[in-house]
Biopython code that builds the backbone (N, CA, C, O; Angstrom):
import numpy as np
from Bio.PDB.StructureBuilder import StructureBuilder

atoms = [
    (1, "MET", "N", (8.727, -85.230, -14.062)),
    (1, "MET", "CA", (8.264, -84.406, -12.976)),
    (1, "MET", "C", (7.365, -85.242, -12.063)),
    (1, "MET", "O", (6.458, -85.932, -12.530)),
    (2, "ARG", "N", (7.617, -85.174, -10.807)),
    (2, "ARG", "CA", (6.867, -85.960, -9.828)),
    (2, "ARG", "C", (5.479, -85.360, -9.613)),
    (2, "ARG", "O", (5.324, -84.140, -9.556)),
    (3, "THR", "N", (4.479, -86.223, -9.495)),
    (3, "THR", "CA", (3.126, -85.766, -9.199)),
    (3, "THR", "C", (2.523, -86.499, -8.000)),
    (3, "THR", "O", (1.539, -86.032, -7.427)),
    (4, "ALA", "N", (3.095, -87.627, -7.618)),
    (4, "ALA", "CA", (2.552, -88.420, -6.516)),
    (4, "ALA", "C", (3.098, -87.967, -5.170)),
    (4, "ALA", "O", (4.226, -87.485, -5.071)),
    (5, "ASN", "N", (2.282, -88.130, -4.140)),
    (5, "ASN", "CA", (2.733, -87.838, -2.781)),
    (5, "ASN", "C", (3.798, -88.837, -2.359)),
    (5, "ASN", "O", (3.930, -89.912, -2.943)),
    (6, "TYR", "N", (4.555, -88.463, -1.332)),
    (6, "TYR", "CA", (5.562, -89.363, -0.789)),
    (6, "TYR", "C", (4.920, -90.555, -0.102)),
    (6, "TYR", "O", (3.869, -90.438, 0.528)),
    (7, "THR", "N", (5.565, -91.695, -0.235)),
    (7, "THR", "CA", (5.214, -92.825, 0.607)),
    (7, "THR", "C", (5.815, -92.541, 1.979)),
    (7, "THR", "O", (6.644, -91.641, 2.114)),
    (8, "ILE", "N", (5.412, -93.287, 2.986)),
    (8, "ILE", "CA", (5.972, -93.067, 4.318)),
    (8, "ILE", "C", (7.474, -93.357, 4.305)),
    (8, "ILE", "O", (8.236, -92.700, 5.013)),
    (9, "LYS", "N", (7.900, -94.327, 3.512)),
    (9, "LYS", "CA", (9.330, -94.643, 3.406)),
    (9, "LYS", "C", (10.095, -93.463, 2.816)),
    (9, "LYS", "O", (11.165, -93.113, 3.314)),
    (10, "GLU", "N", (9.563, -92.844, 1.764)),
    (10, "GLU", "CA", (10.206, -91.680, 1.153)),
    (10, "GLU", "C", (10.217, -90.503, 2.123)),
    (10, "GLU", "O", (11.212, -89.786, 2.232)),
    (11, "PHE", "N", (9.103, -90.310, 2.824)),
    (11, "PHE", "CA", (9.009, -89.212, 3.785)),
    (11, "PHE", "C", (10.074, -89.345, 4.871)),
    (11, "PHE", "O", (10.729, -88.368, 5.234)),
    (12, "ARG", "N", (10.236, -90.541, 5.376)),
    (12, "ARG", "CA", (11.227, -90.766, 6.437)),
    (12, "ARG", "C", (12.660, -90.623, 5.936)),
    (12, "ARG", "O", (13.570, -90.374, 6.726)),
    (13, "ALA", "N", (12.868, -90.778, 4.621)),
    (13, "ALA", "CA", (14.212, -90.685, 4.040)),
    (13, "ALA", "C", (14.616, -89.247, 3.679)),
    (13, "ALA", "O", (15.747, -89.020, 3.249)),
    (14, "ILE", "N", (13.714, -88.282, 3.848)),
    (14, "ILE", "CA", (14.038, -86.889, 3.527)),
    (14, "ILE", "C", (15.193, -86.436, 4.428)),
    (14, "ILE", "O", (15.147, -86.649, 5.640)),
    (15, "PRO", "N", (16.229, -85.813, 3.849)),
    (15, "PRO", "CA", (17.354, -85.340, 4.669)),
    (15, "PRO", "C", (16.906, -84.300, 5.692)),
    (15, "PRO", "O", (16.140, -83.388, 5.379)),
    (16, "ARG", "N", (17.395, -84.456, 6.918)),
    (16, "ARG", "CA", (17.020, -83.564, 8.018)),
    (16, "ARG", "C", (18.263, -83.129, 8.785)),
    (16, "ARG", "O", (19.295, -83.799, 8.750)),
    (17, "ASN", "N", (18.152, -81.998, 9.478)),
    (17, "ASN", "CA", (19.254, -81.531, 10.308)),
    (17, "ASN", "C", (19.191, -82.215, 11.674)),
    (17, "ASN", "O", (18.341, -83.075, 11.905)),
    (18, "THR", "N", (20.075, -81.837, 12.555)),
    (18, "THR", "CA", (20.145, -82.492, 13.872)),
    (18, "THR", "C", (18.908, -82.226, 14.732)),
    (18, "THR", "O", (18.641, -82.978, 15.670)),
    (19, "ASP", "N", (18.151, -81.172, 14.429)),
    (19, "ASP", "CA", (16.911, -80.884, 15.160)),
    (19, "ASP", "C", (15.722, -81.654, 14.600)),
    (19, "ASP", "O", (14.622, -81.583, 15.147)),
    (20, "GLY", "N", (15.934, -82.383, 13.521)),
    (20, "GLY", "CA", (14.854, -83.135, 12.886)),
    (20, "GLY", "C", (14.098, -82.360, 11.835)),
    (20, "GLY", "O", (13.122, -82.855, 11.272)),
    (21, "ASP", "N", (14.553, -81.117, 11.560)),
    (21, "ASP", "CA", (13.894, -80.296, 10.539)),
    (21, "ASP", "C", (14.365, -80.724, 9.150)),
    (21, "ASP", "O", (15.531, -81.064, 8.949)),
    (22, "ILE", "N", (13.439, -80.699, 8.206)),
    (22, "ILE", "CA", (13.780, -81.006, 6.818)),
    (22, "ILE", "C", (14.728, -79.933, 6.308)),
    (22, "ILE", "O", (14.501, -78.742, 6.522)),
    (23, "ILE", "N", (15.787, -80.356, 5.636)),
    (23, "ILE", "CA", (16.817, -79.416, 5.197)),
    (23, "ILE", "C", (16.293, -78.484, 4.107)),
    (23, "ILE", "O", (16.588, -77.289, 4.141)),
    (24, "ASP", "N", (15.537, -78.984, 3.157)),
    (24, "ASP", "CA", (15.005, -78.148, 2.071)),
    (24, "ASP", "C", (13.490, -78.353, 1.996)),
    (24, "ASP", "O", (12.993, -79.062, 1.121)),
    (25, "THR", "N", (12.770, -77.732, 2.915)),
    (25, "THR", "CA", (11.327, -77.945, 3.024)),
    (25, "THR", "C", (10.599, -77.580, 1.728)),
    (25, "THR", "O", (9.686, -78.293, 1.312)),
    (26, "TRP", "N", (10.995, -76.478, 1.087)),
    (26, "TRP", "CA", (10.324, -76.024, -0.134)),
    (26, "TRP", "C", (10.312, -77.121, -1.194)),
    (26, "TRP", "O", (9.308, -77.316, -1.880)),
    (27, "LYS", "N", (11.410, -77.825, -1.325)),
    (27, "LYS", "CA", (11.546, -78.882, -2.333)),
    (27, "LYS", "C", (10.577, -80.028, -2.065)),
    (27, "LYS", "O", (10.116, -80.676, -3.005)),
    (28, "HIS", "N", (10.264, -80.286, -0.808)),
    (28, "HIS", "CA", (9.491, -81.459, -0.444)),
    (28, "HIS", "C", (8.019, -81.186, -0.141)),
    (28, "HIS", "O", (7.199, -82.099, -0.229)),
    (29, "PHE", "N", (7.669, -79.953, 0.211)),
    (29, "PHE", "CA", (6.333, -79.705, 0.740)),
    (29, "PHE", "C", (5.177, -80.098, -0.185)),
    (29, "PHE", "O", (4.129, -80.492, 0.325)),
    (30, "PRO", "N", (5.305, -80.014, -1.510)),
    (30, "PRO", "CA", (4.148, -80.385, -2.335)),
    (30, "PRO", "C", (3.778, -81.873, -2.265)),
    (30, "PRO", "O", (2.665, -82.256, -2.625)),
    (31, "TYR", "N", (4.703, -82.695, -1.807)),
    (31, "TYR", "CA", (4.504, -84.144, -1.849)),
    (31, "TYR", "C", (4.202, -84.753, -0.481)),
    (31, "TYR", "O", (4.071, -85.971, -0.359)),
    (32, "ILE", "N", (4.091, -83.917, 0.541)),
    (32, "ILE", "CA", (3.833, -84.388, 1.895)),
    (32, "ILE", "C", (2.323, -84.526, 2.098)),
    (32, "ILE", "O", (1.564, -83.603, 1.803)),
    (33, "THR", "N", (1.900, -85.673, 2.599)),
    (33, "THR", "CA", (0.480, -85.917, 2.836)),
    (33, "THR", "C", (0.054, -85.259, 4.149)),
    (33, "THR", "O", (0.895, -84.834, 4.941)),
    (34, "ASP", "N", (-1.251, -85.182, 4.369)),
    (34, "ASP", "CA", (-1.759, -84.620, 5.624)),
    (34, "ASP", "C", (-1.272, -85.430, 6.823)),
    (34, "ASP", "O", (-0.909, -84.860, 7.852)),
    (35, "ALA", "N", (-1.264, -86.751, 6.694)),
    (35, "ALA", "CA", (-0.791, -87.601, 7.790)),
    (35, "ALA", "C", (0.696, -87.367, 8.066)),
    (35, "ALA", "O", (1.121, -87.367, 9.221)),
    (36, "GLN", "N", (1.475, -87.169, 7.019)),
    (36, "GLN", "CA", (2.904, -86.899, 7.193)),
    (36, "GLN", "C", (3.114, -85.512, 7.775)),
    (36, "GLN", "O", (4.039, -85.296, 8.559)),
    (37, "ARG", "N", (2.267, -84.582, 7.397)),
    (37, "ARG", "CA", (2.399, -83.229, 7.932)),
    (37, "ARG", "C", (2.277, -83.229, 9.454)),
    (37, "ARG", "O", (2.940, -82.445, 10.133)),
    (38, "GLU", "N", (1.447, -84.089, 9.975)),
    (38, "GLU", "CA", (1.284, -84.190, 11.426)),
    (38, "GLU", "C", (2.570, -84.644, 12.118)),
    (38, "GLU", "O", (2.718, -84.479, 13.329)),
    (39, "GLN", "N", (3.489, -85.209, 11.356)),
    (39, "GLN", "CA", (4.751, -85.685, 11.907)),
    (39, "GLN", "C", (5.880, -84.656, 11.784)),
    (39, "GLN", "O", (6.995, -84.902, 12.244)),
    (40, "LEU", "N", (5.598, -83.519, 11.171)),
    (40, "LEU", "CA", (6.620, -82.485, 11.008)),
    (40, "LEU", "C", (6.944, -81.821, 12.342)),
    (40, "LEU", "O", (6.121, -81.800, 13.258)),
    (41, "THR", "N", (8.156, -81.282, 12.434)),
    (41, "THR", "CA", (8.508, -80.488, 13.606)),
    (41, "THR", "C", (7.694, -79.196, 13.574)),
    (41, "THR", "O", (7.117, -78.854, 12.542)),
    (42, "GLU", "N", (7.644, -78.489, 14.679)),
    (42, "GLU", "CA", (6.916, -77.211, 14.716)),
    (42, "GLU", "C", (7.472, -76.233, 13.690)),
    (42, "GLU", "O", (6.713, -75.537, 13.016)),
    (43, "ASP", "N", (8.806, -76.179, 13.569)),
    (43, "ASP", "CA", (9.424, -75.274, 12.595)),
    (43, "ASP", "C", (9.045, -75.650, 11.169)),
    (43, "ASP", "O", (8.698, -74.781, 10.369)),
    (44, "ASP", "N", (9.109, -76.939, 10.848)),
    (44, "ASP", "CA", (8.741, -77.378, 9.504)),
    (44, "ASP", "C", (7.267, -77.124, 9.226)),
    (44, "ASP", "O", (6.909, -76.727, 8.117)),
    (45, "ASP", "N", (6.415, -77.346, 10.207)),
    (45, "ASP", "CA", (4.991, -77.096, 10.014)),
    (45, "ASP", "C", (4.732, -75.609, 9.774)),
    (45, "ASP", "O", (3.881, -75.257, 8.957)),
    (46, "ALA", "N", (5.443, -74.745, 10.465)),
    (46, "ALA", "CA", (5.302, -73.299, 10.255)),
    (46, "ALA", "C", (5.755, -72.930, 8.843)),
    (46, "ALA", "O", (5.105, -72.132, 8.167)),
    (47, "ARG", "N", (6.870, -73.512, 8.401)),
    (47, "ARG", "CA", (7.327, -73.254, 7.027)),
    (47, "ARG", "C", (6.305, -73.781, 6.023)),
    (47, "ARG", "O", (6.016, -73.123, 5.024)),
    (48, "TYR", "N", (5.766, -74.952, 6.284)),
    (48, "TYR", "CA", (4.759, -75.547, 5.411)),
    (48, "TYR", "C", (3.562, -74.603, 5.269)),
    (48, "TYR", "O", (3.084, -74.362, 4.161)),
    (49, "GLU", "N", (3.089, -74.078, 6.382)),
    (49, "GLU", "CA", (1.954, -73.150, 6.351)),
    (49, "GLU", "C", (2.316, -71.868, 5.592)),
    (49, "GLU", "O", (1.482, -71.332, 4.862)),
    (50, "ASP", "N", (3.537, -71.376, 5.753)),
    (50, "ASP", "CA", (3.994, -70.200, 5.000)),
    (50, "ASP", "C", (3.973, -70.479, 3.498)),
    (50, "ASP", "O", (3.560, -69.628, 2.710)),
    (51, "TYR", "N", (4.419, -71.673, 3.104)),
    (51, "TYR", "CA", (4.416, -72.030, 1.683)),
    (51, "TYR", "C", (2.992, -72.114, 1.144)),
    (51, "TYR", "O", (2.727, -71.674, 0.025)),
    (52, "LEU", "N", (2.074, -72.673, 1.927)),
    (52, "LEU", "CA", (0.682, -72.725, 1.496)),
    (52, "LEU", "C", (0.117, -71.323, 1.295)),
    (52, "LEU", "O", (-0.583, -71.063, 0.317)),
    (53, "GLU", "N", (0.427, -70.421, 2.230)),
    (53, "GLU", "CA", (-0.045, -69.043, 2.100)),
    (53, "GLU", "C", (0.554, -68.379, 0.863)),
    (53, "GLU", "O", (-0.139, -67.659, 0.145)),
    (54, "GLU", "N", (1.825, -68.619, 0.619)),
    (54, "GLU", "CA", (2.464, -68.062, -0.571)),
    (54, "GLU", "C", (1.790, -68.586, -1.835)),
    (54, "GLU", "O", (1.569, -67.829, -2.780)),
    (55, "MET", "N", (1.462, -69.873, -1.857)),
    (55, "MET", "CA", (0.797, -70.443, -3.025)),
    (55, "MET", "C", (-0.612, -69.859, -3.195)),
    (55, "MET", "O", (-1.046, -69.620, -4.322)),
    (56, "ARG", "N", (-1.323, -69.630, -2.094)),
    (56, "ARG", "CA", (-2.656, -68.999, -2.184)),
    (56, "ARG", "C", (-2.548, -67.595, -2.773)),
    (56, "ARG", "O", (-3.369, -67.203, -3.602)),
    (57, "CYS", "N", (-1.543, -66.846, -2.349)),
    (57, "CYS", "CA", (-1.350, -65.486, -2.865)),
    (57, "CYS", "C", (-1.006, -65.510, -4.349)),
    (57, "CYS", "O", (-1.551, -64.726, -5.126)),
    (58, "LEU", "N", (-0.104, -66.408, -4.746)),
    (58, "LEU", "CA", (0.266, -66.510, -6.155)),
    (58, "LEU", "C", (-0.932, -66.922, -7.007)),
    (58, "LEU", "O", (-1.108, -66.427, -8.120)),
    (59, "HIS", "N", (-1.741, -67.814, -6.490)),
    (59, "HIS", "CA", (-2.946, -68.237, -7.207)),
    (59, "HIS", "C", (-3.896, -67.061, -7.383)),
    (59, "HIS", "O", (-4.441, -66.851, -8.467)),
    (60, "HIS", "N", (-4.093, -66.299, -6.320)),
    (60, "HIS", "CA", (-4.979, -65.139, -6.384)),
    (60, "HIS", "C", (-4.457, -64.108, -7.389)),
    (60, "HIS", "O", (-5.234, -63.560, -8.171)),
    (61, "GLU", "N", (-3.167, -63.846, -7.371)),
    (61, "GLU", "CA", (-2.578, -62.902, -8.319)),
    (61, "GLU", "C", (-2.746, -63.372, -9.749)),
    (61, "GLU", "O", (-3.016, -62.565, -10.638)),
    (62, "ALA", "N", (-2.591, -64.659, -9.981)),
    (62, "ALA", "CA", (-2.772, -65.212, -11.341)),
    (62, "ALA", "C", (-4.230, -65.070, -11.771)),
    (62, "ALA", "O", (-4.512, -64.735, -12.921)),
    (63, "MET", "N", (-5.149, -65.325, -10.852)),
    (63, "MET", "CA", (-6.570, -65.187, -11.183)),
    (63, "MET", "C", (-6.885, -63.750, -11.605)),
    (63, "MET", "O", (-7.625, -63.527, -12.563)),
    (64, "ILE", "N", (-6.330, -62.797, -10.898)),
    (64, "ILE", "CA", (-6.543, -61.390, -11.237)),
    (64, "ILE", "C", (-5.920, -61.078, -12.608)),
    (64, "ILE", "O", (-6.548, -60.450, -13.461)),
    (65, "GLU", "N", (-4.682, -61.526, -12.796)),
    (65, "GLU", "CA", (-3.961, -61.234, -14.028)),
    (65, "GLU", "C", (-4.714, -61.783, -15.252)),
    (65, "GLU", "O", (-4.730, -61.152, -16.308)),
    (66, "PHE", "N", (-5.326, -62.944, -15.102)),
    (66, "PHE", "CA", (-6.024, -63.549, -16.235)),
    (66, "PHE", "C", (-7.515, -63.232, -16.247)),
    (66, "PHE", "O", (-8.277, -63.835, -17.003)),
    (67, "GLY", "N", (-7.931, -62.278, -15.403)),
    (67, "GLY", "CA", (-9.312, -61.822, -15.406)),
    (67, "GLY", "C", (-10.316, -62.844, -14.911)),
    (67, "GLY", "O", (-11.466, -62.857, -15.348)),
    (68, "LEU", "N", (-9.886, -63.691, -14.008)),
    (68, "LEU", "CA", (-10.768, -64.738, -13.503)),
    (68, "LEU", "C", (-11.243, -64.459, -12.084)),
    (68, "LEU", "O", (-11.972, -65.260, -11.499)),
    (69, "ALA", "N", (-10.834, -63.339, -11.540)),
    (69, "ALA", "CA", (-11.251, -63.004, -10.160)),
    (69, "ALA", "C", (-11.946, -61.668, -10.136)),
    (69, "ALA", "O", (-12.370, -61.212, -9.074)),
]
sb = StructureBuilder()
sb.init_structure("model")
sb.init_model(0)
sb.init_chain("A")
sb.init_seg("    ")
for serial, (resi, resn, name, xyz) in enumerate(atoms, 1):
    if name == "N":
        sb.init_residue(resn, " ", resi, " ")
    sb.init_atom(name, np.array(xyz, "f"), 0.0, 1.0, " ", f" {name:<3s}", serial, name[0])
structure = sb.get_structure()
């Protein structure tokens, strides 16, 4: 299981559509650095932010479920 962020070479090698959007953003978003995020298309950045919000919600739900919130 991967734990390290993408290198710039790996980031540039991510498959993209003709608009420059990452084809499977969900698969890649955990490994994108802040500097690489600045290079995302507007659509990819919006998806990235949606994924972050989803992760915040899941974290909050887990905290409640385990009595930590």
